[in-house]
N, CA, C, O and the ligand as a Tripos MOL2 file, in Angstrom:
@<TRIPOS>MOLECULE
protein
  281   279    71     0     0
PROTEIN
NO_CHARGES

@<TRIPOS>ATOM
      1 N          30.3230  -17.4580    3.1790 N.3       1 MET1
      2 CA         28.9790  -17.6330    2.6200 C.3       1 MET1
      3 C          27.9240  -17.2310    3.6460 C.2       1 MET1
      4 O          28.0090  -17.5850    4.8220 O.2       1 MET1
      5 N          26.9540  -16.5020    3.1830 N.am      2 LYS2
      6 CA         25.9220  -15.9970    4.0800 C.3       2 LYS2
      7 C          24.8520  -17.0530    4.3330 C.2       2 LYS2
      8 O          24.3480  -17.6950    3.4120 O.2       2 LYS2
      9 N          24.5250  -17.2090    5.6070 N.am      3 GLN3
     10 CA         23.5020  -18.1860    5.9730 C.3       3 GLN3
     11 C          22.1140  -17.5540    5.7970 C.2       3 GLN3
     12 O          21.8920  -16.4060    6.1830 O.2       3 GLN3
     13 N          21.2190  -18.2930    5.2310 N.am      4 ALA4
     14 CA         19.8530  -17.7880    5.0690 C.3       4 ALA4
     15 C          19.1460  -17.7430    6.4090 C.2       4 ALA4
     16 O          19.2320  -18.6830    7.1990 O.2       4 ALA4
     17 N          18.4490  -16.6490    6.6610 N.am      5 VAL5
     18 CA         17.6670  -16.5310    7.8940 C.3       5 VAL5
     19 C          16.2220  -16.8740    7.5770 C.2       5 VAL5
     20 O          15.6250  -16.3220    6.6530 O.2       5 VAL5
     21 N          15.6770  -17.7810    8.3500 N.am      6 CYS6
     22 CA         14.3710  -18.3410    7.9970 C.3       6 CYS6
     23 C          13.2100  -17.6810    8.7240 C.2       6 CYS6
     24 O          12.1880  -18.3240    8.9620 O.2       6 CYS6
     25 N          13.3490  -16.4110    9.0790 N.am      7 THR7
     26 CA         12.2320  -15.7400    9.7370 C.3       7 THR7
     27 C          11.1070  -15.4550    8.7430 C.2       7 THR7
     28 O           9.9460  -15.3350    9.1330 O.2       7 THR7
     29 N          11.4530  -15.3460    7.4600 N.am      8 GLU8
     30 CA         10.4370  -15.0940    6.4470 C.3       8 GLU8
     31 C          10.5140  -16.1720    5.3770 C.2       8 GLU8
     32 O          11.1700  -16.0030    4.3490 O.2       8 GLU8
     33 N           9.8350  -17.2790    5.6330 N.am      9 PRO9
     34 CA          9.9460  -18.4210    4.7120 C.3       9 PRO9
     35 C           9.3980  -18.1550    3.3220 C.2       9 PRO9
     36 O           9.7350  -18.8710    2.3790 O.2       9 PRO9
     37 N           8.5560  -17.1310    3.1770 N.am     10 LEU10
     38 CA          7.9920  -16.8550    1.8580 C.3      10 LEU10
     39 C           8.7640  -15.7560    1.1330 C.2      10 LEU10
     40 O           8.2710  -15.1830    0.1620 O.2      10 LEU10
     41 N           9.9590  -15.4680    1.5990 N.am     11 GLU11
     42 CA         10.7530  -14.4160    0.9740 C.3      11 GLU11
     43 C          11.0420  -14.7460   -0.4890 C.2      11 GLU11
     44 O          10.9670  -13.8830   -1.3640 O.2      11 GLU11
     45 N          11.3700  -16.0000   -0.7310 N.am     12 ARG12
     46 CA         11.6120  -16.4050   -2.1150 C.3      12 ARG12
     47 C          10.3110  -16.3700   -2.9100 C.2      12 ARG12
     48 O           9.2190  -16.4930   -2.3540 O.2      12 ARG12
     49 N          10.4470  -16.2060   -4.1740 N.am     13 GLU13
     50 CA          9.2670  -16.1990   -5.0390 C.3      13 GLU13
     51 C           8.7000  -17.6090   -5.0920 C.2      13 GLU13
     52 O           9.4260  -18.5750   -5.3280 O.2      13 GLU13
     53 N           7.4010  -17.7140   -4.8710 N.am     14 ASP14
     54 CA          6.7700  -19.0170   -4.8580 C.3      14 ASP14
     55 C           6.5100  -19.4870   -6.2850 C.2      14 ASP14
     56 O           5.8290  -18.7990   -7.0440 O.2      14 ASP14
     57 N           7.0280  -20.6200   -6.6500 N.am     15 PRO15
     58 CA          6.8490  -21.0860   -8.0320 C.3      15 PRO15
     59 C           5.4070  -21.3830   -8.4080 C.2      15 PRO15
     60 O           5.0810  -21.5110   -9.5880 O.2      15 PRO15
     61 N           4.5380  -21.4930   -7.3980 N.am     16 ARG16
     62 CA          3.1170  -21.7180   -7.7000 C.3      16 ARG16
     63 C           2.5010  -20.5030   -8.3640 C.2      16 ARG16
     64 O           1.5430  -20.6230   -9.1270 O.2      16 ARG16
     65 N           3.0540  -19.3290   -8.0740 N.am     17 TYR17
     66 CA          2.4730  -18.1040   -8.5900 C.3      17 TYR17
     67 C           3.0440  -17.7680   -9.9510 C.2      17 TYR17
     68 O           4.2050  -18.0410  -10.2540 O.2      17 TYR17
     69 N           2.2040  -17.1790  -10.7450 N.am     18 MET18
     70 CA          2.7010  -16.6510  -12.0030 C.3      18 MET18
     71 C           3.5520  -15.4290  -11.7270 C.2      18 MET18
     72 O           3.4170  -14.7730  -10.6940 O.2      18 MET18
     73 N           4.4270  -15.1390  -12.6680 N.am     19 SER19
     74 CA          5.2620  -13.9550  -12.5140 C.3      19 SER19
     75 C           4.3970  -12.7060  -12.6940 C.2      19 SER19
     76 O           3.3490  -12.7620  -13.3370 O.2      19 SER19
     77 N           4.8390  -11.5730  -12.1210 N.am     20 PRO20
     78 CA          4.0850  -10.3220  -12.3000 C.3      20 PRO20
     79 C           3.8680   -9.9800  -13.7670 C.2      20 PRO20
     80 O           2.8290   -9.4310  -14.1340 O.2      20 PRO20
     81 N           4.8490  -10.3040  -14.6060 N.am     21 ALA21
     82 CA          4.7020  -10.0130  -16.0340 C.3      21 ALA21
     83 C           3.5760  -10.8470  -16.6430 C.2      21 ALA21
     84 O           2.8010  -10.3600  -17.4670 O.2      21 ALA21
     85 N           3.5000  -12.1040  -16.2280 N.am     22 GLN22
     86 CA          2.4290  -12.9570  -16.7410 C.3      22 GLN22
     87 C           1.0690  -12.4790  -16.2650 C.2      22 GLN22
     88 O           0.1020  -12.4550  -17.0270 O.2      22 GLN22
     89 N           1.0070  -12.0990  -14.9970 N.am     23 LEU23
     90 CA         -0.2550  -11.6150  -14.4460 C.3      23 LEU23
     91 C          -0.6710  -10.3190  -15.1300 C.2      23 LEU23
     92 O          -1.8490  -10.1100  -15.4190 O.2      23 LEU23
     93 N           0.3070   -9.4500  -15.3870 N.am     24 ALA24
     94 CA          0.0090   -8.1840  -16.0530 C.3      24 ALA24
     95 C          -0.5660   -8.4480  -17.4390 C.2      24 ALA24
     96 O          -1.4750   -7.7550  -17.8950 O.2      24 ALA24
     97 N          -0.0220   -9.4580  -18.0930 N.am     25 TRP25
     98 CA         -0.5170   -9.8070  -19.4220 C.3      25 TRP25
     99 C          -1.9560  -10.2740  -19.3530 C.2      25 TRP25
    100 O          -2.7220  -10.0720  -20.2950 O.2      25 TRP25
    101 N          -2.3330  -10.8990  -18.2410 N.am     26 LEU26
    102 CA         -3.6950  -11.3790  -18.0380 C.3      26 LEU26
    103 C          -4.6120  -10.2750  -17.5160 C.2      26 LEU26
    104 O          -5.8080  -10.5000  -17.3260 O.2      26 LEU26
    105 N          -4.0640   -9.0960  -17.2860 N.am     27 GLY27
    106 CA         -4.8750   -7.9910  -16.7870 C.3      27 GLY27
    107 C          -5.0910   -8.0630  -15.2950 C.2      27 GLY27
    108 O          -6.0970   -7.5770  -14.7780 O.2      27 GLY27
    109 N          -4.1430   -8.6700  -14.6050 N.am     28 VAL28
    110 CA         -4.2830   -8.8910  -13.1710 C.3      28 VAL28
    111 C          -3.0160   -8.4160  -12.4770 C.2      28 VAL28
    112 O          -1.9190   -8.5770  -13.0110 O.2      28 VAL28
    113 N          -3.1550   -7.8410  -11.3140 N.am     29 SER29
    114 CA         -1.9780   -7.5430  -10.5160 C.3      29 SER29
    115 C          -2.1230   -8.1960   -9.1530 C.2      29 SER29
    116 O          -3.2310   -8.4730   -8.6930 O.2      29 SER29
    117 N          -1.0030   -8.4320   -8.5250 N.am     30 ARG30
    118 CA         -1.0270   -9.0870   -7.2290 C.3      30 ARG30
    119 C          -0.8590   -8.0290   -6.1500 C.2      30 ARG30
    120 O           0.1490   -7.3240   -6.1090 O.2      30 ARG30
    121 N          -1.8600   -7.9220   -5.2710 N.am     31 LEU31
    122 CA         -1.8450   -6.8580   -4.2740 C.3      31 LEU31
    123 C          -0.8620   -7.1570   -3.1580 C.2      31 LEU31
    124 O          -0.2330   -6.2570   -2.6010 O.2      31 LEU31
    125 N          -0.7430   -8.4170   -2.8470 N.am     32 ASN32
    126 CA          0.0510   -8.7870   -1.6870 C.3      32 ASN32
    127 C           1.0440   -9.8640   -2.0870 C.2      32 ASN32
    128 O           0.6750  -10.8790   -2.6790 O.2      32 ASN32
    129 N           2.2930   -9.6350   -1.7600 N.am     33 ARG33
    130 CA          3.3400  -10.5490   -2.1620 C.3      33 ARG33
    131 C           3.2350  -11.8920   -1.4570 C.2      33 ARG33
    132 O           3.6520  -12.9180   -1.9930 O.2      33 ARG33
    133 N           2.6790  -11.8790   -0.2610 N.am     34 TYR34
    134 CA          2.7010  -13.0950    0.5530 C.3      34 TYR34
    135 C           1.3900  -13.8630    0.5270 C.2      34 TYR34
    136 O           1.3710  -15.0800    0.7110 O.2      34 TYR34
    137 N           0.3040  -13.1550    0.3010 N.am     35 ASP35
    138 CA         -0.9700  -13.8320    0.1460 C.3      35 ASP35
    139 C          -1.3910  -13.7090   -1.3060 C.2      35 ASP35
    140 O          -0.9950  -12.7800   -2.0090 O.2      35 ASP35
    141 N          -2.1860  -14.6460   -1.7340 N.am     36 ALA36
    142 CA         -2.6470  -14.6030   -3.1140 C.3      36 ALA36
    143 C          -3.8610  -13.6930   -3.2080 C.2      36 ALA36
    144 O          -4.9880  -14.1670   -3.3500 O.2      36 ALA36
    145 N          -3.6320  -12.3850   -3.1300 N.am     37 VAL37
    146 CA         -4.7080  -11.4240   -3.3280 C.3      37 VAL37
    147 C          -4.4810  -10.7660   -4.6710 C.2      37 VAL37
    148 O          -3.4660  -10.1030   -4.8860 O.2      37 VAL37
    149 N          -5.4160  -10.9490   -5.5620 N.am     38 LEU38
    150 CA         -5.2710  -10.4620   -6.9210 C.3      38 LEU38
    151 C          -6.2720   -9.3430   -7.1860 C.2      38 LEU38
    152 O          -7.3440   -9.2890   -6.5850 O.2      38 LEU38
    153 N          -5.8970   -8.4580   -8.0980 N.am     39 GLN39
    154 CA         -6.8040   -7.3760   -8.4740 C.3      39 GLN39
    155 C          -6.8820   -7.2740   -9.9830 C.2      39 GLN39
    156 O          -5.8700   -7.3290  -10.6820 O.2      39 GLN39
    157 N          -8.1010   -7.1260  -10.4710 N.am     40 CYS40
    158 CA         -8.3250   -6.9840  -11.8980 C.3      40 CYS40
    159 C          -7.9590   -5.5630  -12.3210 C.2      40 CYS40
    160 O          -8.3830   -4.5870  -11.7020 O.2      40 CYS40
    161 N          -7.1590   -5.4660  -13.3920 N.am     41 ALA41
    162 CA         -6.7500   -4.1410  -13.8750 C.3      41 ALA41
    163 C          -7.8820   -3.4390  -14.5960 C.2      41 ALA41
    164 O          -7.8580   -2.2200  -14.7620 O.2      41 ALA41
    165 N          -8.8720   -4.2010  -15.0250 N.am     42 MET42
    166 CA         -9.9490   -3.6060  -15.8150 C.3      42 MET42
    167 C         -11.0750   -3.0560  -14.9570 C.2      42 MET42
    168 O         -11.5300   -1.9370  -15.1940 O.2      42 MET42
    169 N         -11.5400   -3.8130  -13.9610 N.am     43 CYS43
    170 CA        -12.6700   -3.3480  -13.1590 C.3      43 CYS43
    171 C         -12.2770   -3.0370  -11.7110 C.2      43 CYS43
    172 O         -13.0770   -2.4880  -10.9530 O.2      43 CYS43
    173 N         -11.0530   -3.3860  -11.3320 N.am     44 GLY44
    174 CA        -10.5810   -3.0350  -10.0000 C.3      44 GLY44
    175 C         -11.0220   -3.9840   -8.9000 C.2      44 GLY44
    176 O         -10.6980   -3.7750   -7.7310 O.2      44 GLY44
    177 N         -11.7530   -5.0170   -9.2620 N.am     45 THR45
    178 CA        -12.1710   -6.0070   -8.2690 C.3      45 THR45
    179 C         -10.9690   -6.7680   -7.7430 C.2      45 THR45
    180 O         -10.0740   -7.1270   -8.5090 O.2      45 THR45
    181 N         -10.9410   -7.0110   -6.4680 N.am     46 SER46
    182 CA         -9.8890   -7.8540   -5.9230 C.3      46 SER46
    183 C         -10.5130   -9.1220   -5.3630 C.2      46 SER46
    184 O         -11.6480   -9.1180   -4.8850 O.2      46 SER46
    185 N          -9.7600  -10.1880   -5.4310 N.am     47 TRP47
    186 CA        -10.2480  -11.4660   -4.9080 C.3      47 TRP47
    187 C          -9.0800  -12.2930   -4.4320 C.2      47 TRP47
    188 O          -7.9270  -12.0440   -4.7850 O.2      47 TRP47
    189 N          -9.3940  -13.2610   -3.6420 N.am     48 SER48
    190 CA         -8.3720  -14.1260   -3.0840 C.3      48 SER48
    191 C          -8.6920  -15.5700   -3.4620 C.2      48 SER48
    192 O          -9.5950  -16.1810   -2.8900 O.2      48 SER48
    193 N          -7.9630  -16.1050   -4.4120 N.am     49 PRO49
    194 CA         -8.2590  -17.4780   -4.8300 C.3      49 PRO49
    195 C          -8.0330  -18.4850   -3.7170 C.2      49 PRO49
    196 O          -7.0710  -18.3810   -2.9560 O.2      49 PRO49
    197 N          -8.9110  -19.4430   -3.6310 N.am     50 LYS50
    198 CA         -8.7770  -20.4670   -2.5940 C.3      50 LYS50
    199 C          -7.7370  -21.4970   -3.0020 C.2      50 LYS50
    200 O          -7.7630  -22.0280   -4.1120 O.2      50 LYS50
    201 N          -6.8430  -21.7600   -2.1010 N.am     51 LEU51
    202 CA         -5.8450  -22.7970   -2.3640 C.3      51 LEU51
    203 C          -6.5000  -24.1680   -2.2870 C.2      51 LEU51
    204 O          -7.4460  -24.3860   -1.5300 O.2      51 LEU51
    205 N          -5.9760  -25.0760   -3.0810 N.am     52 ARG52
    206 CA         -6.4680  -26.4430   -2.9980 C.3      52 ARG52
    207 C          -5.8590  -27.1250   -1.7740 C.2      52 ARG52
    208 O          -4.9960  -26.5740   -1.0910 O.2      52 ARG52
    209 N          -6.3340  -28.3310   -1.5280 N.am     53 ALA53
    210 CA         -5.9110  -29.0540   -0.3240 C.3      53 ALA53
    211 C          -4.3970  -29.2460   -0.2730 C.2      53 ALA53
    212 O          -3.8060  -29.2770    0.8070 O.2      53 ALA53
    213 N          -3.7780  -29.3750   -1.4340 N.am     54 ASP54
    214 CA         -2.3260  -29.5820   -1.4510 C.3      54 ASP54
    215 C          -1.5470  -28.2740   -1.4600 C.2      54 ASP54
    216 O          -0.3240  -28.2780   -1.6050 O.2      54 ASP54
    217 N          -2.2480  -27.1600   -1.3050 N.am     55 GLY55
    218 CA         -1.5670  -25.8760   -1.1760 C.3      55 GLY55
    219 C          -1.2430  -25.2040   -2.4860 C.2      55 GLY55
    220 O          -0.6060  -24.1510   -2.4960 O.2      55 GLY55
    221 N          -1.6620  -25.7810   -3.5880 N.am     56 THR56
    222 CA         -1.4190  -25.1510   -4.8740 C.3      56 THR56
    223 C          -2.6300  -24.3300   -5.2860 C.2      56 THR56
    224 O          -3.7250  -24.4980   -4.7490 O.2      56 THR56
    225 N          -2.4190  -23.4470   -6.2390 N.am     57 LEU57
    226 CA         -3.5030  -22.6000   -6.7010 C.3      57 LEU57
    227 C          -4.3610  -23.3350   -7.7220 C.2      57 LEU57
    228 O          -3.8450  -24.0990   -8.5390 O.2      57 LEU57
    229 N          -5.6620  -23.1060   -7.6770 N.am     58 PRO58
    230 CA         -6.5520  -23.7960   -8.6040 C.3      58 PRO58
    231 C          -6.3830  -23.2960  -10.0420 C.2      58 PRO58
    232 O          -5.8560  -22.2110  -10.2840 O.2      58 PRO58
    233 N          -6.8350  -24.1030  -10.9640 N.am     59 GLN59
    234 CA         -6.8170  -23.7120  -12.3680 C.3      59 GLN59
    235 C          -7.6370  -22.4390  -12.5530 C.2      59 GLN59
    236 O          -8.7550  -22.3450  -12.0480 O.2      59 GLN59
    237 N          -7.1020  -21.4790  -13.2580 N.am     60 GLY60
    238 CA         -7.8650  -20.2690  -13.5340 C.3      60 GLY60
    239 C          -8.0190  -19.3450  -12.3430 C.2      60 GLY60
    240 O          -8.9350  -18.5240  -12.3080 O.2      60 GLY60
    241 N          -7.1280  -19.4710  -11.3630 N.am     61 TYR61
    242 CA         -7.2390  -18.6310  -10.1600 C.3      61 TYR61
    243 C          -7.1110  -17.1490  -10.4710 C.2      61 TYR61
    244 O          -7.5400  -16.3020   -9.6880 O.2      61 TYR61
    245 N          -6.5210  -16.8430  -11.6160 N.am     62 TRP62
    246 CA         -6.2910  -15.4460  -12.0020 C.3      62 TRP62
    247 C          -7.5070  -14.8140  -12.6560 C.2      62 TRP62
    248 O          -7.4770  -13.6340  -13.0060 O.2      62 TRP62
    249 N          -8.5920  -15.5940  -12.8290 N.am     63 GLN63
    250 CA         -9.7380  -15.0700  -13.5340 C.3      63 GLN63
    251 C         -10.5420  -14.1160  -12.6620 C.2      63 GLN63
    252 O         -10.8750  -14.4290  -11.5200 O.2      63 GLN63
    253 N         -10.8470  -12.9510  -13.2140 N.am     64 CYS64
    254 CA        -11.6470  -11.9520  -12.5090 C.3      64 CYS64
    255 C         -13.0580  -12.4860  -12.2780 C.2      64 CYS64
    256 O         -13.6320  -13.0960  -13.1800 O.2      64 CYS64
    257 N         -13.6370  -12.2720  -11.0820 N.am     65 PRO65
    258 CA        -15.0220  -12.6950  -10.8280 C.3      65 PRO65
    259 C         -16.0190  -12.0650  -11.7940 C.2      65 PRO65
    260 O         -17.0930  -12.6180  -12.0350 O.2      65 PRO65
    261 N         -15.6640  -10.9130  -12.3430 N.am     66 ASN66
    262 CA        -16.5480  -10.2590  -13.3110 C.3      66 ASN66
    263 C         -16.2640  -10.6920  -14.7470 C.2      66 ASN66
    264 O         -16.8310  -10.1490  -15.6950 O.2      66 ASN66
    265 N         -15.3860  -11.6680  -14.8930 N.am     67 LYS67
    266 CA        -15.1040  -12.2860  -16.1920 C.3      67 LYS67
    267 C         -14.4340  -11.3370  -17.1830 C.2      67 LYS67
    268 O         -14.5460  -11.5350  -18.3920 O.2      67 LYS67
    269 N         -13.7440  -10.3210  -16.6950 N.am     68 CYS68
    270 CA        -13.0610   -9.3830  -17.5870 C.3      68 CYS68
    271 C         -12.0240  -10.0940  -18.4610 C.2      68 CYS68
    272 O         -11.8480   -9.7540  -19.6300 O.2      68 CYS68
    273 N         -11.3680  -11.0470  -17.9000 N.am     69 ASN69
    274 CA        -10.2370  -11.6710  -18.6130 C.3      69 ASN69
    275 C         -10.4880  -13.1560  -18.9120 C.2      69 ASN69
    276 O          -9.5430  -13.9260  -19.0790 O.2      69 ASN69
    277 N         -11.7290  -13.5400  -18.9780 N.am     70 TRP70
    278 CA        -12.0300  -14.9470  -19.2670 C.3      70 TRP70
    279 C         -11.8820  -15.2230  -20.7530 C.2      70 TRP70
    280 O         -12.0930  -16.3520  -21.1960 O.2      70 TRP70
    281 ZN        -12.4700   -7.4760  -13.7040 Zn       71 ZN71
@<TRIPOS>BOND
     1     1     2 1
     2     2     3 1
     3     3     4 2
     4     3     5 am
     5     5     6 1
     6     6     7 1
     7     7     8 2
     8     7     9 am
     9     9    10 1
    10    10    11 1
    11    11    12 2
    12    11    13 am
    13    13    14 1
    14    14    15 1
    15    15    16 2
    16    15    17 am
    17    17    18 1
    18    18    19 1
    19    19    20 2
    20    19    21 am
    21    21    22 1
    22    22    23 1
    23    23    24 2
    24    23    25 am
    25    25    26 1
    26    26    27 1
    27    27    28 2
    28    27    29 am
    29    29    30 1
    30    30    31 1
    31    31    32 2
    32    31    33 am
    33    33    34 1
    34    34    35 1
    35    35    36 2
    36    35    37 am
    37    37    38 1
    38    38    39 1
    39    39    40 2
    40    39    41 am
    41    41    42 1
    42    42    43 1
    43    43    44 2
    44    43    45 am
    45    45    46 1
    46    46    47 1
    47    47    48 2
    48    47    49 am
    49    49    50 1
    50    50    51 1
    51    51    52 2
    52    51    53 am
    53    53    54 1
    54    54    55 1
    55    55    56 2
    56    55    57 am
    57    57    58 1
    58    58    59 1
    59    59    60 2
    60    59    61 am
    61    61    62 1
    62    62    63 1
    63    63    64 2
    64    63    65 am
    65    65    66 1
    66    66    67 1
    67    67    68 2
    68    67    69 am
    69    69    70 1
    70    70    71 1
    71    71    72 2
    72    71    73 am
    73    73    74 1
    74    74    75 1
    75    75    76 2
    76    75    77 am
    77    77    78 1
    78    78    79 1
    79    79    80 2
    80    79    81 am
    81    81    82 1
    82    82    83 1
    83    83    84 2
    84    83    85 am
    85    85    86 1
    86    86    87 1
    87    87    88 2
    88    87    89 am
    89    89    90 1
    90    90    91 1
    91    91    92 2
    92    91    93 am
    93    93    94 1
    94    94    95 1
    95    95    96 2
    96    95    97 am
    97    97    98 1
    98    98    99 1
    99    99   100 2
   100    99   101 am
   101   101   102 1
   102   102   103 1
   103   103   104 2
   104   103   105 am
   105   105   106 1
   106   106   107 1
   107   107   108 2
   108   107   109 am
   109   109   110 1
   110   110   111 1
   111   111   112 2
   112   111   113 am
   113   113   114 1
   114   114   115 1
   115   115   116 2
   116   115   117 am
   117   117   118 1
   118   118   119 1
   119   119   120 2
   120   119   121 am
   121   121   122 1
   122   122   123 1
   123   123   124 2
   124   123   125 am
   125   125   126 1
   126   126   127 1
   127   127   128 2
   128   127   129 am
   129   129   130 1
   130   130   131 1
   131   131   132 2
   132   131   133 am
   133   133   134 1
   134   134   135 1
   135   135   136 2
   136   135   137 am
   137   137   138 1
   138   138   139 1
   139   139   140 2
   140   139   141 am
   141   141   142 1
   142   142   143 1
   143   143   144 2
   144   143   145 am
   145   145   146 1
   146   146   147 1
   147   147   148 2
   148   147   149 am
   149   149   150 1
   150   150   151 1
   151   151   152 2
   152   151   153 am
   153   153   154 1
   154   154   155 1
   155   155   156 2
   156   155   157 am
   157   157   158 1
   158   158   159 1
   159   159   160 2
   160   159   161 am
   161   161   162 1
   162   162   163 1
   163   163   164 2
   164   163   165 am
   165   165   166 1
   166   166   167 1
   167   167   168 2
   168   167   169 am
   169   169   170 1
   170   170   171 1
   171   171   172 2
   172   171   173 am
   173   173   174 1
   174   174   175 1
   175   175   176 2
   176   175   177 am
   177   177   178 1
   178   178   179 1
   179   179   180 2
   180   179   181 am
   181   181   182 1
   182   182   183 1
   183   183   184 2
   184   183   185 am
   185   185   186 1
   186   186   187 1
   187   187   188 2
   188   187   189 am
   189   189   190 1
   190   190   191 1
   191   191   192 2
   192   191   193 am
   193   193   194 1
   194   194   195 1
   195   195   196 2
   196   195   197 am
   197   197   198 1
   198   198   199 1
   199   199   200 2
   200   199   201 am
   201   201   202 1
   202   202   203 1
   203   203   204 2
   204   203   205 am
   205   205   206 1
   206   206   207 1
   207   207   208 2
   208   207   209 am
   209   209   210 1
   210   210   211 1
   211   211   212 2
   212   211   213 am
   213   213   214 1
   214   214   215 1
   215   215   216 2
   216   215   217 am
   217   217   218 1
   218   218   219 1
   219   219   220 2
   220   219   221 am
   221   221   222 1
   222   222   223 1
   223   223   224 2
   224   223   225 am
   225   225   226 1
   226   226   227 1
   227   227   228 2
   228   227   229 am
   229   229   230 1
   230   230   231 1
   231   231   232 2
   232   231   233 am
   233   233   234 1
   234   234   235 1
   235   235   236 2
   236   235   237 am
   237   237   238 1
   238   238   239 1
   239   239   240 2
   240   239   241 am
   241   241   242 1
   242   242   243 1
   243   243   244 2
   244   243   245 am
   245   245   246 1
   246   246   247 1
   247   247   248 2
   248   247   249 am
   249   249   250 1
   250   250   251 1
   251   251   252 2
   252   251   253 am
   253   253   254 1
   254   254   255 1
   255   255   256 2
   256   255   257 am
   257   257   258 1
   258   258   259 1
   259   259   260 2
   260   259   261 am
   261   261   262 1
   262   262   263 1
   263   263   264 2
   264   263   265 am
   265   265   266 1
   266   266   267 1
   267   267   268 2
   268   267   269 am
   269   269   270 1
   270   270   271 1
   271   271   272 2
   272   271   273 am
   273   273   274 1
   274   274   275 1
   275   275   276 2
   276   275   277 am
   277   277   278 1
   278   278   279 1
   279   279   280 2
@<TRIPOS>SUBSTRUCTURE
     1 MET1         2 RESIDUE 1 A MET
     2 LYS2         6 RESIDUE 1 A LYS
     3 GLN3        10 RESIDUE 1 A GLN
     4 ALA4        14 RESIDUE 1 A ALA
     5 VAL5        18 RESIDUE 1 A VAL
     6 CYS6        22 RESIDUE 1 A CYS
     7 THR7        26 RESIDUE 1 A THR
     8 GLU8        30 RESIDUE 1 A GLU
     9 PRO9        34 RESIDUE 1 A PRO
    10 LEU10       38 RESIDUE 1 A LEU
    11 GLU11       42 RESIDUE 1 A GLU
    12 ARG12       46 RESIDUE 1 A ARG
    13 GLU13       50 RESIDUE 1 A GLU
    14 ASP14       54 RESIDUE 1 A ASP
    15 PRO15       58 RESIDUE 1 A PRO
    16 ARG16       62 RESIDUE 1 A ARG
    17 TYR17       66 RESIDUE 1 A TYR
    18 MET18       70 RESIDUE 1 A MET
    19 SER19       74 RESIDUE 1 A SER
    20 PRO20       78 RESIDUE 1 A PRO
    21 ALA21       82 RESIDUE 1 A ALA
    22 GLN22       86 RESIDUE 1 A GLN
    23 LEU23       90 RESIDUE 1 A LEU
    24 ALA24       94 RESIDUE 1 A ALA
    25 TRP25       98 RESIDUE 1 A TRP
    26 LEU26      102 RESIDUE 1 A LEU
    27 GLY27      106 RESIDUE 1 A GLY
    28 VAL28      110 RESIDUE 1 A VAL
    29 SER29      114 RESIDUE 1 A SER
    30 ARG30      118 RESIDUE 1 A ARG
    31 LEU31      122 RESIDUE 1 A LEU
    32 ASN32      126 RESIDUE 1 A ASN
    33 ARG33      130 RESIDUE 1 A ARG
    34 TYR34      134 RESIDUE 1 A TYR
    35 ASP35      138 RESIDUE 1 A ASP
    36 ALA36      142 RESIDUE 1 A ALA
    37 VAL37      146 RESIDUE 1 A VAL
    38 LEU38      150 RESIDUE 1 A LEU
    39 GLN39      154 RESIDUE 1 A GLN
    40 CYS40      158 RESIDUE 1 A CYS
    41 ALA41      162 RESIDUE 1 A ALA
    42 MET42      166 RESIDUE 1 A MET
    43 CYS43      170 RESIDUE 1 A CYS
    44 GLY44      174 RESIDUE 1 A GLY
    45 THR45      178 RESIDUE 1 A THR
    46 SER46      182 RESIDUE 1 A SER
    47 TRP47      186 RESIDUE 1 A TRP
    48 SER48      190 RESIDUE 1 A SER
    49 PRO49      194 RESIDUE 1 A PRO
    50 LYS50      198 RESIDUE 1 A LYS
    51 LEU51      202 RESIDUE 1 A LEU
    52 ARG52      206 RESIDUE 1 A ARG
    53 ALA53      210 RESIDUE 1 A ALA
    54 ASP54      214 RESIDUE 1 A ASP
    55 GLY55      218 RESIDUE 1 A GLY
    56 THR56      222 RESIDUE 1 A THR
    57 LEU57      226 RESIDUE 1 A LEU
    58 PRO58      230 RESIDUE 1 A PRO
    59 GLN59      234 RESIDUE 1 A GLN
    60 GLY60      238 RESIDUE 1 A GLY
    61 TYR61      242 RESIDUE 1 A TYR
    62 TRP62      246 RESIDUE 1 A TRP
    63 GLN63      250 RESIDUE 1 A GLN
    64 CYS64      254 RESIDUE 1 A CYS
    65 PRO65      258 RESIDUE 1 A PRO
    66 ASN66      262 RESIDUE 1 A ASN
    67 LYS67      266 RESIDUE 1 A LYS
    68 CYS68      270 RESIDUE 1 A CYS
    69 ASN69      274 RESIDUE 1 A ASN
    70 TRP70      278 RESIDUE 1 A TRP
    71 ZN71       281 GROUP 0 **** ****
């Protein structure tokens, strides 16, 4: 059995994040796998949602600042 190497703790998909398919449905793509940098497919704006104190993403973090997908 192969031992997991912990040099990249975020290698696994973070359950806090929506799947790429879900984000695509919302008109959003994720620019960076490790940071929550999102880009609107409609206007091209990118933004980085602020994590809450407990490290989870806020409600509606996928919403474009220009309200394309509100
Ligand atoms: Zn937009």
